N, C-alpha and C positions, 0 to 999 in steps of 0.2 A: 613370612607366615609359617607358623609351626605346621609340621607335616600332618598332624591330626586334624587341624582346622581345615587345611587344604583338602584333605580327603572328604571331610564332611561337606565342604562347599561343592566339590565335584559331584557327590551323590545327589545333592539338592538340585543341581543343574540338570542332571540326567532325569530325575523324577519329573521336574518341570517340563522337560522335553517330551517325555512320555504322555504327560497330561495333555499338552498342547496337541500332540499327534493324535491322541484319542479323540479330542474334541473335533479336530479337523476331519477325521474319518466319520465321526457322527454327523457333522455338517454335510458331508458328501452324501450320506444316506438320505438326509432330509431333503436335499434338493434334486435327487434323482427323478427324472421325468417318468411318469407312468407309461406303460406300453399302450399304444393306440389300440382301441377296440377293433376287432376284425370287422371289415366292411360287410354290412348285411346284404345277403344275396337278394337280388330283385327277381321275384317270381310272380308272373301274371297268370291267373287261372281264368280261362275263357270257357264258359259253360253254354252248351247247346242241347237241343232235344234229342238228337240222334247221333249215332256213330258214323265215322267214315266207312265207305265200302271198300275203297282201294286207295293206297297212298302213292300209287303210280298214276299220276294225273292223266297220262295219255290213254289209259284204259279205264277211266272213270267217267261218269256222266252226272254225278250228283254234287250238289253244292257243299255238303259236309266233307266230302273227300277233297274238293278243291281248296276249302278253307285251310286245311292243314298243309297240303302239298305246295301251295303257292308261297309258303314261308320257308320251305326246304329247297325248292328248285326255282330257278330263274328262267325267263323266256328271252328270246332274242330281242324283242321290243316289249315295252311295258305301257301301262296307262298312267296318266297323271293321278294324283292322290284322290281327287273327288270327281273325276269325269273320265271319259273314254278317249280323250286326245292321246295320241301315241307319242311316247318318248323313248329314248334309248334304254336298252336293257343290257344283255350280254353283247349285243352289237352296239358299238359306239356311234355308228353311222351306217346309212344304207342309201342306195340310189338305183333307179332303173338304168339298165345298160343300153336300152333302145327306146325310141319315142313311143312305141306301141305298148311298152310295159310288159313285155314277154319274158325278160330276164332281169332279175334283181340281184344286186351285189351287196353283200353284208360284210362289214369290217368289224371283227371281233376285238374285244378289249385284250390288252396284253397282261400276262401274269396271273390270270384267273385260274384257280384250281377247284376241282371237286372236293367234297368233304373227305374222300378217300386218298387225297393227295395227288391224283392223276390230273393232267392239264386239260383245261378247256381249249380245244383247237378246232379247226375246220373239219377234221376227220370225225371228231366226236359229234359235231352237229350233223354231219352227213349220216352217221350211224343212226342217230335218232330219227331223222326223216325217213330213211330207208325202212326202219322198223315200223313206222306209222303207215307208210305208203303201200307196202307190198305184203299181200296176204300170205305169200310163201316165204317170208323172211325167216331165217333160222332162229331168230331171237323173239319170235312170237310163240307163245306156249298155249297149250290147250285151255280153252275158256276165254282167251283174250281176243276181243273183237275190235278194239280201237274205234268205237262208234263215232266219236267226235270227228275223227279225220274224215270219215265218210260223210257225216253231216255237213261239214264246213267246206270240203273240197270236192264234193261230188263223186265219191266212190274211191276205189283203190286201183291205181294211184290217183285217179281223179284229174284235176286240172294241172297238177304238178307233173311235168314231164321228166325232169331230172334235177338232182341236187349234186353239185360238184364242189370238192375241196380244191380251190385254185392254188392256195399256198397255206402256210401254217395258220394264218389268221384271216383268210378271205374265203367266203362261201358264195357261190352263185346258185340261184334257184331259177330254173327255166320253166315257164308255164306253157300250156298248150294253146292258151287264148288269153286275152286281157281279162283280168279278174278283179273287179273293183274292191271287194272286201279283203283282199289278200293281206295287206299289212295289218289291218285291224284284227284279223283272225289270228295272226301270229302272236299277238299279245295275250291271247287267252291262256289260262293256266294249263289246259290240256296239252299245249304245245311247248311245255317247259322241257329243258334239256337235262337229261339224266346222264350219269356216269356210265359209259359203255362197259367199263370193267365191272361195275357193280351189277349191271344187267346180266353179264356173262357169269358172274360169281353166284348170284342168287337164283338165276333161272326163273322158274314159275313162282318163286317166293319173293321176287323183287317188289311186288305190290305191298309187302309189309316190311321192306327194308330199303326205303328210298334214299338215294344219294344224289344230291345236287350241288349247286354252287351258292345256295341262298344264305340269308342272314342267320338261319337256325339249322342245326343238325338234328337229325332224328335220333332219339334215344330209346324209346320204349312205347309199345302199344299194348294196352290191356283191353281186350275187346269189350265193348259196351261199358267201359269205365273211363279210361283216360288215354291220351296220347301225350307223351312228354318230348319236348324239343329243348335243346340247349344252345346257347350263344355260339355262333361261329366266329372265333376271334380273328380268323383270316379272311373275313368277308371283304370282297373287293369294293363294296360301297361304304357308306357311312354307318357307324353303329354295329350292332344294335345296343340299346341301353339296358335291355332286360338280360338277365342271366339265364332264365328259363321261361319257357312258354308252354303252359299245360292246357290241353283241350279236354274238358270233362264232359261226360254224358249224364244229364239229369233229365229224364223223359218228361216229367211233369212241370209245366210252366210255373205253377204256384210254388212248388218245392224249390225250384231254381231261384225264384225271387226271395224266398225265405233264407236261402244260403247267402244270397247277395247281401241281405240285410244283416245277417250274422257275421259277414266279413270273411267267409270261407271261399268265396269266389270274387273275382274283380269285375268281370263283364259278363252279361248274359244276353243272348238273343231269344226270340220266342216269348217276349213279354206279352202277357194278356193285355190287350189295349185298355181294358177297364182298370188295369192296375197302374196305368201311367200316373194317375193322381197320387198313388202311394209313393211313387218314385219322386215326383215333383215336391212332395211335402217332406221328404226325408232329407235333412241337411247333410247327410253323409253320402248321398247318391246324386247322380246326374242323369238326365234323359237326353238321348241322342236320337235323331231321325235319319233313316237311310233314304236317300233320294229315290223316287219311284221310277223303276225301269223294269217292270215285271207284269205278269198276268197270272191270275189264278183261274183255272177253268175246269169244266167237266167235259172230258172227251167221251164221245159216243162212238162205239165201234161200228163204222160204216159198212162193214162186210158181214155183220151178224144181224139176223132178224131180231126185232123189228126195226133196228136202227139203220138198215139199208134203205128204208123208206124216208125220203126227205120230209114228208108230212109229219111223221113221228118226231123227227129231229126238231122241226119247227115248233111242234106242240110242246116239247120239253122246254124249249127256249121261252115260250109263253107261260109255262107252269112255274117257273122259278122266280121268286121275288128277291132280286139282288139287293135292293135297298134295305129290305128287312134283315138280310144276312149281315149287311154292313152295320146297321144299327145295333144288332145283337152281339156281334163278334169282333168288330173293328173299332168301335168307339170313335168313329169319325176319321180314322187313319186309312181310309180307302175311298175309291170312287167306283161306281158301277162301270163295268167293261162292256163295250159293244163290238170291239174289234180285237183280234188276237195281238195286234200291235199296240203298245202303250202310247198314250198321247204325248209323252215326253220325247218321242223319237220323230225325226223327219220322215216324211212319207205316210204319216198317219192320215186316214181319210175320215175327217170329221163330218162329212156330208151324209154318211150312213146313218139311218135311223134304227135304233135298237128295237128288238122284239119287246114290246111292252108286256108287263106282267098282266096276264088276262087268263085266269083259269077257264072261263067259259069258252074262249077262243081255242084254248088248248084241247078241251074236250071235243069241240067241233072238228078240229083237225085230226084227232085220234079216230073219231067216228068215220071221217072221210077216208082215212087210211085203212079202215077195216077193223078197228079196235074200239068199238063203241063202249065196251065195258073195261077198257084198259088192258093191262097185261102184267105178268109177274117177271121180275128181272133181278139183277144184282147191282148194287151200288158199292163200288170199291172205294175205300177211304184210306188215306195215308196214316201211318202210325206216328209220325213225328210232325211237330210244328215246323212250318217253313215261313219265310218272310211274307209270301203271298197268301198264306193260310195259317194263321196263328193257332187255331183250334180246329183241326181238320175233322176230328170225330164228332164234335158238337155241330159243326157245319154240315157234316153228312147227315146227322140226325134231323136237322132242320129241313134239308133238301128232301129227305125221305118223307117227311110229313107233307111238304108242298106237292110232291109227286102223288102221294096218296090222295090228296084233295081232287086230283083229276083222274083217279082210277088206276094209277100205276103203283103196284105193290113192289117195293124195292127192298131186298134184304141187304143189310150192310155187311161187307166183307173187308177184313183187314188182316195184316200180317207184318212181319218185321220189314224194315225199310229196304234192305238189300233184295229180299225176295219180292217185295212189292214192285220194285223197279224192273227186276228181271222178268217177272211174269207179264208186266206191262209191255216190255219190249217184244215178248213172244205173242202178245195179243190174246192172252187168256181171259181178259176181262170183257165186260159189256159196257158199263158206265164206269168211268175212271176219273177220280178227283186227282188233280195234279196241277202243276204250275211251272212257270219259267222265269228265271231272272236273266235279263239280257246279259250277254257275255262281252259284247264289243261295241255297242252303240249303233249297230248297223241293222236296218230292217230285215236284211237277209237272214240274220241270226234268229229271228222269230219266224218269219213266213216260210222260208225254205226249210229250216230245221224241223219245224213243228207241223207243217202242212203240205209239203211237197211229196209227190209219189215216190221220189227217190229214197225218202226216209221212212217209207212204210213197209220195210222189209222185216219179216218175221225173224225174231232173234236179235235184232239190233235196231228196232224202230225208235225213232225220236218222234215220229208222227203216230201218237197213240190212238188217234181216231182211225188210222188206216184209210185215210181220205185220199182219193186219187182223182184228180181232174187235169186232163191234158192241157186245157187252156191256161189254168193257173200255173202249171209246170212251165209252159212256154214263156209266160210273162216273167216268172221268177228267174229263169235262165237268161232271158234277155237283159234283165236288170243286173245280173252278175257281170255281164259282158260290157255293159254301158258304163262309161267313166264319168259322164256328165250327171251330177247329182240331181239336178232338176228333172232331167229325163228319167232317171231311175225312180224318182219319187212318183211320177205319173204312172209308171208301170206298177208300182206297189199299190197305189191307190186303186187302180183298175182290178188288181188281183183281190183286194179286200172286198170289192163289190160282189164278185163271184163267190168268194168264200162265205160272205154273209148270206147270200141266197141259198147256198147249199147247206148251211148250218151244220158243219161236221162236229162242232162242239158248242157248248154254252160258255162264252166268255163271262166270267163272274165278276172279278174285281181287279183293279190296279191299286196296290197298297203302298203306303208309306210306312214301312215297318219301324216301330219304336225299339230302341236298344237301351238297356239300363247298365250303368257302370258306377263304380265307387268314385267319389270326388277326387280321390288320389290318383286316378288314371288320367294321364295327360297325353295329348296328341293322338288320340284314337280318332281316325277320320272314317266314318262309314262310307263305303264305296257303292255306287249305284248297281254294280254288277253282283252285289250280294256277298262279296268276300273281300278281305283286305290283304294286300301284300305289303303293307307298310307297318307291320308290327315292329320292324326295326327302328321306327321313329317313336314308338310308344314308350313312355316312362311312367314310373310310379313315384310320386312325390308326396310323402306323408305329411 
């Protein structure tokens, strides 16, 4: 082949090679896989009517505080998803050390850490108990009363004699006497375990900087607006599926529903019962019902005139039309109450006959008590919707009119939620609308907490009626010591008879609160205690 032809051929081969290479590169670009889109963050917004008062659950008494705290902190034992049967929590097991049940041994889970990285161990548990039990504990700060410990364990230190750290993961709790509600009490959110180092670090500001071992970590609290929690990736249990959990405050029930319909929130409590039809008819929403374990009531301050007169208290019971309140404000999601104990609990005394609605009888009793023309007083009303009272201001207005019909002129008084509770504990009220969600499924949690003289202490009262009856006290203490449930039930039934005759307050309703949520919310299980610790199970599936 001549040299010139050979060179031309070589150039042609090179050009063809370049063309092929270029095509190959182009093909590579065409088959490149696109980058996967970033995973969408799962954020659930839970809306309620009022803000939390404290995020340190051991120093709180209100359900709005517990709602948030129970997702940040864990308890030694817990409740099942939809009832108050006790299951393991931070303690994987427990047992009595003696046949009398005076000493209990708790075995903690291994490898659990607080959100600040410090370990959960027996010393941390003892630190928390000592803080709750002893009023002179150095980690109690000004304004901290730890009311729930006093309510549930009979004072400070109460029935708990000593808490001991036996070894790294073993705790012993010794009692002064057999105490039937003991294990159930420990599952209550107010006895969740906080990081000792965080309590030391934040001091009196720990209530707004909670650190626990729970499925979510605290991020931010904008007062009267929102509380933001984020997923704890190191949670000792399963999940959570949500990346963020936000609790928003929207005071008006109707405004809350409008936001749910608009999709700016995912779940709401405090649904006006008459709005349940709207929820049922909306294909994007679902209606859920919380099992009833509550009571809404009107406390009458038994130590203030004229409510120190039992005839006046009975007159007010006859003056209030409970069924009319239910028809107007509960849309059938409630039953009239005749006892402080809800009928869903064992120990309920169904043989008691309610004070029937009878204005004429009320007037006659007022006249017999020395008030033939009635009297003037105040009617305190909650500022926020609660499960047992979805429209408290409207309910207060209706009660005001019913009282006026028998000659009692009541001025309605209201204020912010935290102040309302504080002033109630100090007994500044006369008539006080309030209610109670059962914490642990034990009658003691209603009758002892709400009506025993032990809890009628100015400044930390759970007994807002300031009702004191020695016979009732003896029965309730005997019931705490008795371990046979049938015998305990008889004691509670007898106590309810005396309470009914003394009429320290007007039991109004036992409600079945409706909750509304977007259809995309899955595995949200309303708990009878009024708050969920299972948000780690909740998912959003669009």
